[in-house]
C-alpha atoms as one frame of an Amber mdcrd trajectory, in Angstrom:
protein
  -3.221  42.364 -20.911  -1.068  40.511 -18.287   2.293  40.830 -18.317   5.099
  40.063 -21.001   8.644  38.176 -21.455  10.274  38.973 -24.166  12.085  35.438
 -25.603  15.351  36.743 -25.038  15.017  37.595 -21.480  17.272  35.315 -19.148
  16.028  36.891 -16.264  12.843  35.025 -15.831  12.443  31.607 -13.942  11.208
  29.432 -16.175   8.430  27.170 -14.828   7.317  24.046 -16.829   3.461  22.803
 -15.430   0.942  25.105 -13.840  -0.550  22.208 -12.040   0.247  22.038  -7.974
   3.962  22.440  -8.029   4.409  24.255 -11.399   1.338  26.812 -10.022   2.302
  27.326  -6.744   5.609  28.295  -7.374   4.411  30.814 -10.061   2.772  32.266
  -7.265   4.904  31.338  -4.618   8.317  33.391  -6.476   5.971  36.423  -8.633
   4.385  38.010  -4.464   8.449  37.871  -4.092   8.741  39.985  -7.283  10.658
  37.417  -8.919   9.308  37.370 -12.724   8.445  34.016 -14.121   7.415  32.825
 -18.099   5.278  29.241 -17.244   4.734  27.245 -20.224   1.498  25.402 -19.638
   1.108  22.152 -22.451  -2.858  22.062 -22.882  -5.622  25.215 -23.052  -6.432
  27.406 -20.620 -10.232  26.551 -19.257 -12.906  28.980 -17.487 -15.492  27.975
 -14.239 -18.126  28.667 -18.056 -15.843  24.962 -19.364 -17.220  22.659 -16.465
 -19.742  20.966 -16.542 -21.440  18.155 -14.231 -20.710  14.897 -17.073 -18.215
  12.639 -16.775 -16.942  11.655 -20.089 -17.454  15.299 -21.937 -15.009  16.830
 -19.019 -12.537  13.590 -19.679 -12.318  14.663 -23.656 -11.223  18.725 -22.362
  -8.901  18.386 -20.026  -6.801  14.507 -20.426  -4.202  14.291 -21.378  -4.408
  11.984 -24.389  -1.206  13.027 -25.984   0.218   9.315 -26.942   1.792   6.912
 -24.390   3.045   3.769 -23.690   1.923   1.898 -20.955   4.115  -0.883 -20.375
   4.396  -4.253 -17.672   2.301  -6.990 -16.208  -0.398  -5.707 -14.436  -3.929
  -5.534 -15.910  -3.899  -2.480 -16.713  -1.657  -2.861 -20.115  -4.418  -4.785
 -21.914  -7.512  -2.696 -20.851  -5.382   0.360 -21.239  -2.661   0.486 -23.239
  -2.295   4.226 -24.013  -3.155   5.954 -20.516  -0.934   4.846 -17.586  -1.918
   8.101 -15.821  -5.084   9.953 -15.444  -3.827  14.010 -15.630  -4.981  17.121
 -16.885  -3.329  18.743 -20.134  -3.922  22.450 -19.377  -3.591  25.566 -17.506
  -4.047  24.258 -14.114  -3.106  20.668 -14.648  -4.517  17.785 -12.036  -5.783
  20.429 -10.142  -8.280  20.922 -11.590  -9.469  16.966 -11.836  -8.147  16.057
  -8.078 -10.410  14.657  -5.367  -9.186  17.587  -2.639  -7.618  15.532  -0.539
  -4.580  17.162   1.453  -3.132  14.353   4.013   0.361  15.469   5.549   2.727
  12.262   5.419   3.438  10.534   8.530   6.995  11.366   9.766   8.627   7.675
   9.277   7.089   8.163   5.899  10.051  10.102   4.994  12.807   7.522   6.741
  10.862   4.650   5.447  14.071   2.747   4.689  15.995   3.324   8.161  12.971
   2.380   9.154  12.572  -1.213   7.896  16.294  -2.041   6.612  16.476  -2.989
   2.847  13.911  -4.586   0.937  14.820  -7.136  -1.579  13.117  -6.022  -5.192
  12.760  -2.800  -3.878  14.909   0.256  -4.564  14.534   2.124  -0.839  15.805
   5.473   0.468  14.915   7.561   3.296  14.081  11.636   2.068  16.656  14.050
   2.741  14.223  16.107   4.521  12.263  15.419   7.519   8.255  15.986   8.689
   9.320  18.166  10.981  11.785  20.565   8.687   8.500  20.637   6.112   5.668
  20.568   9.006   5.764  24.112   9.140   5.145  24.556   4.931   2.289  21.736
   5.826   0.569  24.560   7.765   0.934  26.964   5.401  -0.044  24.656   2.205
  -2.915  23.478   4.388  -3.567  27.724   4.503  -3.046  28.602   0.807  -5.577
  25.759  -0.039  -8.293  26.972   2.342  -8.157  22.687   3.576 -10.129  22.282
   6.000  -9.276  21.274  10.150  -7.037  22.635  12.445  -4.719  25.216  10.183
  -7.811  27.450   8.576 -10.571  26.059  11.148 -13.156  25.463   8.942 -14.982
  22.669   9.720 -15.152  19.158   8.431 -17.283  18.139   5.973 -19.882  16.256
   6.834 -21.006  12.633   6.201 -22.829  11.835   3.447 -24.583   8.905   2.806
 -21.716   6.254   1.345 -19.242   7.594   3.720 -21.963   6.860   7.152 -21.797
   3.196   5.757 -18.750   2.850   5.178 -18.129   4.615   8.586 -20.182   2.270
  10.171 -18.855  -0.728   8.943 -15.991   0.495  10.626 -16.541   0.763  13.490
 -18.446  -2.818  14.320 -14.091  -4.416  13.329 -12.459  -1.784  14.989 -11.711
   1.431  13.517 -11.553   4.426  15.211  -9.509   7.359  13.348 -13.031   8.303
  11.077 -13.385  11.383   9.964 -14.448  13.344   6.116 -11.101  14.943   4.827
  -8.771  16.836   5.671  -9.932  18.708   2.309  -8.760  21.477   0.300 -12.744
  21.817  -0.686 -14.718  24.800   1.696 -17.154  24.612   4.558 -18.178  28.367
   4.895 -16.294  30.901   2.096 -12.669  31.185   2.419 -10.451  32.717   0.008
 -12.773  34.267  -2.256 -14.094  31.073  -3.125 -17.561  30.058  -1.538 -18.039
  26.864   0.146 -19.003  23.108  -1.343 -22.275  22.319  -2.758 -22.095  18.512
  -2.792 -22.989  18.340  -6.976 -20.335  14.982  -6.192 -18.746  15.715  -9.616
 -15.049  16.797  -7.780 -13.132  15.218 -10.777 -14.317  16.529 -13.325 -13.588
  20.332 -11.933 -15.464  22.245  -9.771 -18.044  24.368 -10.992 -18.285  26.532
  -8.253 -14.818  27.161  -7.837 -15.195  24.949  -3.860 -11.723  22.975  -4.434
  -8.611  24.847  -4.227  -7.224  24.912  -7.965  -3.861  26.673  -9.188  -6.495
  27.830 -12.804  -8.389  29.867 -10.536  -6.520  30.648  -7.675  -3.157  30.915
  -7.888  -2.381  31.129 -11.758  -4.422  34.260 -12.173  -2.984  35.703  -9.180
   0.449  35.419  -9.463  -0.523  36.675 -13.261  -2.061  39.815 -10.889   1.071
  40.613  -9.802   2.944  41.943 -13.227   5.765  39.241 -11.997   4.218  35.738
 -13.926   3.071  35.770 -18.226   1.801  32.741 -17.943   1.964  30.431 -21.830
  -0.832  28.279 -22.843  -0.250  25.739 -25.302   3.577  26.139 -24.749   4.493
  22.090 -25.196   8.497  22.017 -23.721  10.826  20.179 -25.645  14.141  20.708
 -24.779  16.373  22.175 -22.149  19.050  23.829 -23.409  22.352  24.474 -21.625
  25.516  26.813 -21.607  29.356  24.993 -22.087  29.451  24.927 -18.463  26.253
  22.696 -17.717  24.067  25.231 -16.777  20.596  25.170 -18.104  20.002  28.958
 -20.443  16.470  28.302 -21.993  13.622  26.373 -23.096  12.399  25.374 -26.915
   8.512  24.453 -26.211   6.390  24.833 -29.446   3.601  26.902 -29.125   0.026
  26.753 -30.252   0.765  26.840 -33.731   3.106  24.323 -33.694   5.851  26.936
 -34.156   9.066  26.642 -32.354  10.392  29.547 -30.177  12.787  30.103 -27.051
  12.992  31.505 -24.008  15.767  32.408 -22.142  16.210  31.614 -18.268  17.403
  32.298 -15.531  16.446  29.566 -13.923  14.751  25.862 -15.024  11.788  24.826
 -12.817   9.519  21.293 -14.125   6.686  20.471 -13.334   5.030  18.494 -15.366
   4.871  15.523 -13.673   5.781  12.126 -12.967   5.641  11.285 -16.631   6.270
  14.368 -18.199   8.774  15.015 -16.264  11.689  12.727 -16.476  10.552  12.630
 -20.558  11.489  16.544 -21.115  15.051  15.397 -19.010  16.221  12.319 -20.863
  15.272  14.320 -23.953  17.050  17.396 -23.314  20.203  14.844 -23.665  22.992
  16.894 -25.372  27.370  15.817 -25.710  27.569  17.002 -22.311  24.620  14.619
 -20.623  24.291  11.940 -23.181  22.165  10.388 -21.283  19.947  13.509 -20.393
  19.972  16.461 -18.443  21.058  16.178 -14.030  20.985  12.150 -15.374  25.033
  11.455 -14.009  22.951   8.792 -11.447  20.442   7.203 -14.196  18.286   7.725
 -11.843  16.262   9.954 -14.436  12.935   8.375 -15.040  13.134   5.706 -12.671
  11.131   4.557  -9.399   7.870   4.789 -10.577   5.260   4.942  -7.471   1.423
   5.106  -8.899   0.484   3.988  -4.669  -0.999   0.378  -4.038  -4.728   1.189
  -5.065  -7.667  -1.364  -5.085 -11.470  -0.016  -5.442 -13.699  -2.566  -3.615
 -18.129  -1.801  -4.231 -20.463  -2.816  -2.387 -23.641  -3.445  -2.952 -26.581
  -2.254   0.440 -29.701  -4.106   0.804 -31.189  -0.494   1.053 -30.900   2.662
  -1.308 -27.499   4.903  -1.104 -26.924   7.512  -3.542 -23.724   7.328  -3.027
 -23.063  10.567  -6.373 -24.351  12.944  -3.968 -21.467  14.415  -1.624 -17.913
  15.106  -2.692 -16.082  11.978  -4.521 -13.798  11.141  -1.674 -16.211  11.863
   1.587 -14.579  10.443   4.392 -11.679   8.947   4.815  -9.844   5.678   7.631
  -7.185   6.422   8.463  -6.042   3.029  10.604  -4.586   1.238   8.683  -1.642
   3.767   7.462   0.785   3.164  10.525   4.254   0.695   9.666   3.268  -2.270
  11.618   5.026  -5.262   9.765   3.220  -7.963  11.609   0.439  -8.178   8.643
   2.947  -8.917   6.234   4.198  -6.521   4.885   5.806  -2.098   5.006   4.525
   1.128   5.392   0.255   1.465   5.146  -2.658   2.568   3.457  -5.721   4.791
   4.003  -9.505   3.262   3.273 -11.261   7.010   0.673 -14.181   6.473   0.266
 -15.207   7.421  -2.529 -17.927   7.306  -5.376 -17.715   6.987  -9.552 -20.929
   8.327 -12.029 -22.980   6.104 -13.680 -19.958   6.275 -16.610 -16.910   6.091
 -15.342 -18.992   3.207 -12.692 -20.388   1.627 -15.748 -16.433   1.252 -18.759
 -14.194   0.861 -14.480 -15.648  -1.448 -13.586 -15.217  -4.178 -16.721 -12.290
  -2.349 -19.134 -11.848  -5.555 -20.188 -15.637  -7.785 -21.610 -16.417  -4.081
 -22.938 -19.406  -4.576 -19.949 -21.828  -6.954 -21.633 -22.927  -9.796 -19.395
 -25.682 -10.998 -16.709 -24.198  -9.891 -14.072 -23.349  -6.275 -14.932 -26.462
  -6.241 -15.322 -27.802  -6.455 -12.772 -25.042  -4.809 -10.769 -25.715  -1.212
 -12.793 -30.013  -1.553 -12.021 -28.116  -1.658  -8.131 -26.196   1.447  -8.987
 -28.125   3.614  -6.487 -27.622   0.823  -3.727 -23.897   1.093  -3.633 -21.236
   2.557  -2.004 -17.220   3.168  -3.057 -13.868   2.022  -1.654 -10.956   2.739
  -2.639  -7.235   1.931  -1.366  -4.606   3.904  -0.997  -1.761   2.606  -0.281
   2.437   2.881  -0.150   3.712   2.028  -2.847   7.507   0.659  -3.094   9.944
   1.895  -5.348  11.375  -0.253  -7.875  14.014   0.977  -9.808  12.244  -0.650
 -13.285   9.313   0.529 -13.338   9.620   4.347 -14.666   9.894   6.330 -17.773
  11.901   5.494 -20.811  11.592   6.836 -24.809  10.741   4.776 -27.365  13.180
   3.150 -29.937  11.484   4.441 -33.023   7.595   6.148 -32.478   7.848   9.960
 -32.343   5.093  12.280 -31.113   3.764  14.989 -33.111   6.859  17.348 -32.241
   8.888  14.375 -33.737   9.805  13.203 -29.964   9.998   9.498 -28.896   7.165
   8.531 -27.085   7.072   7.738 -23.147   6.983   4.003 -22.425   5.896   4.065
 -18.619   6.456   0.531 -17.362   5.231  -0.600 -13.745   4.556  -3.779 -12.119
   4.135  -4.405  -8.117   6.245  -5.356  -6.393   5.476  -8.424  -3.519   4.877
  -5.823  -1.120   2.373  -3.981  -3.220   0.138  -7.464  -3.081   0.169  -8.127
  -0.322  -1.073  -3.965   0.969  -3.743  -4.470  -1.645  -5.199  -8.168  -0.678
  -4.943  -6.869   2.649  -7.201  -3.827   2.105  -9.397  -5.771   0.069 -10.472
  -7.639   2.771 -10.447  -5.230   5.823 -13.204  -3.425   3.546 -14.985  -6.207
   2.641 -15.097  -6.875   6.162 -16.415  -3.494   6.892 -19.321  -3.475   4.422
 -20.097  -7.456   5.777 -20.105  -5.933   9.438 -23.267  -4.054   7.830 -25.709
  -6.190   5.621 -23.744  -6.402   2.345 -26.055  -7.612   0.362 -22.744  -8.590
  -2.119 -18.905  -7.331  -2.286 -16.932  -6.868  -4.900 -13.554  -5.534  -6.893
 -13.238  -3.103  -9.651 -10.340  -4.107 -12.540  -7.647  -1.383 -12.119  -7.925
   2.303 -13.642  -5.185   5.125 -14.577  -4.413   6.702 -11.486  -4.054  10.640
 -11.071  -0.745  10.047  -8.031   1.538   9.678 -10.244   5.081   9.808  -8.225
   9.230   9.018  -8.234  10.940   9.720 -11.469  13.583  12.325 -10.313  13.570
  11.184  -6.598  14.998  13.437  -3.802  17.944  11.930  -2.800  20.850  12.914
  -0.210  23.767  11.431  -2.460  24.286  12.499  -6.032  24.484   8.668  -7.231
  21.262   8.037  -6.019  18.738  10.036  -7.369  18.265  13.277  -8.946  18.034
  16.611  -6.970  18.131  17.671  -3.108  16.534  18.308   0.090  15.176  21.823
  -1.944  14.648  20.006  -5.622  17.282  21.856  -6.895  18.910  18.742  -8.898
  22.110  16.941  -8.318  24.360  18.296 -11.292  22.853  21.732 -12.614  22.908
  24.156  -9.855  19.583  26.312 -11.660  17.538  23.703 -13.363  15.086  22.199
 -10.527  12.399  20.137 -10.319   9.290  20.988  -8.788   6.560  18.317  -9.071
   5.831  14.704  -8.079   8.924  13.314  -9.670  11.311  14.283  -6.649   9.429
  12.134  -4.581  11.406   9.061  -2.626   8.599   7.436  -1.654   5.470   7.128
  -1.933   3.658   6.920   1.639   0.341   6.252   2.228  -1.350  10.251   1.287
  -2.191  10.957  -1.395   0.851  13.383  -2.499  -1.002  17.020  -3.666  -0.850
  18.343  -0.533   2.459  17.698   0.164   3.149  18.412  -3.738   2.558  22.105
  -2.501   4.323  22.111   0.400   6.942  21.420  -0.648   6.793  23.960  -3.155
   5.978  26.728  -1.155   9.722  25.798   0.177  11.286  25.997  -3.407  10.425
  29.322  -3.323  11.327  30.829  -0.203  14.839  28.508  -1.349  15.146  30.510
  -5.277  14.615  33.384  -3.284  17.118  33.523  -0.681  19.325  31.959  -3.671
  18.761  35.118  -5.603  19.285  37.587  -3.391  22.734  36.241  -2.424  23.420
  36.293  -6.242  23.760  32.811  -6.920  21.536  32.191  -9.123
């Protein structure tokens, strides 16, 4: 039986969410002897629950509570209630992430200083530098088991999908080609086995080769006796005292009953949609616009990366589904080079979709009818795919707001997720699509085609870091500017999106935040 804390224990840190931010933080605090209660809205899964079936796992894992997609994108029409694809369950989206573990580049922490003001963008430098975070990148890579220098694990072998793209990339002059770094073992590491290349990374790794807090940080935190994880615990509001310090979290348990957990401090790690939603829902007479929102920036500056998906039909079979989902990365375009006509950079990440997902995403608007659609599916084994992951500029109007009248089953307003492109995003995306097409054409592609936008898991911003309280929600430690014992511990604290997948940076920030919290507690400040 794991540790149980009483609801009136005001010595615990309450962590809301159990993914890359919350799960990592809970484990790091537990190892320091700091008590925590983790509230997770979803259920607890076991490795035996994971199956190599795209739609079955989508139904098992996905956060399907009502959300409203808004904005001038195609996604608003094709996925009106699924603006983002994230997991609702213990382990969060670390269950279905693809394992790509890239560091931000130094210039990406100071993008505003590098490029200045950009019309229509709410650009800001991070209040931390690469140099400050670099030691925690190393710790995160060792903690997660990231292939490469920090762990000594070799990178993955190239699968056919990446061999096709990489050869085309070489022919057009690209040089930064690698199968990683990835938090998927190439040999036994941290009591986890090596990858078996089953190809269902985004459905959960049934072998445990991929790092996930579901079966690493969470059970290890519980094993210390300093952490209790409560699944089916949907956080509804955060309470505070007359001085404005947070004191408790009200949540609904699995039976729908309201519970109130007292807290020494609260760390919000519910992803870039639910985290600002919770702060906004926690408004009071002292905080009429929501907790930690004196700047008006809670819920704003939502970023998902400027993305696009390009596929090519090759003359011979590729069988892209074999091997890891994101089997290789091309980083030549990740540089800052305004001569291309846009700010920021992007990575080309070779990817695969199984037939069920591919069939759905290839033609979401028309339901998959027509000769061309059928012809592409018939050539599925000849396809190679690449995903463009690019800098998405923060735009203040992009963000999370609360619906005026529509309520969820707990009686709280459902979130409206508004996202539109900045012109810079459009130019970057077009450049990436053109370059991906050149790579495939260089190796004799029969045809190249784009797949329409589909919900992404790269959701960042909405509670951003800032040096000045007027510009953001949290400081360089993820501590809210307005409330000293309230923290944000997920990707919503990102100031900019970079050109890299966000998970490694979320984990590095969580490890750094754990050290900060422990230090402040030792001084009696929390």
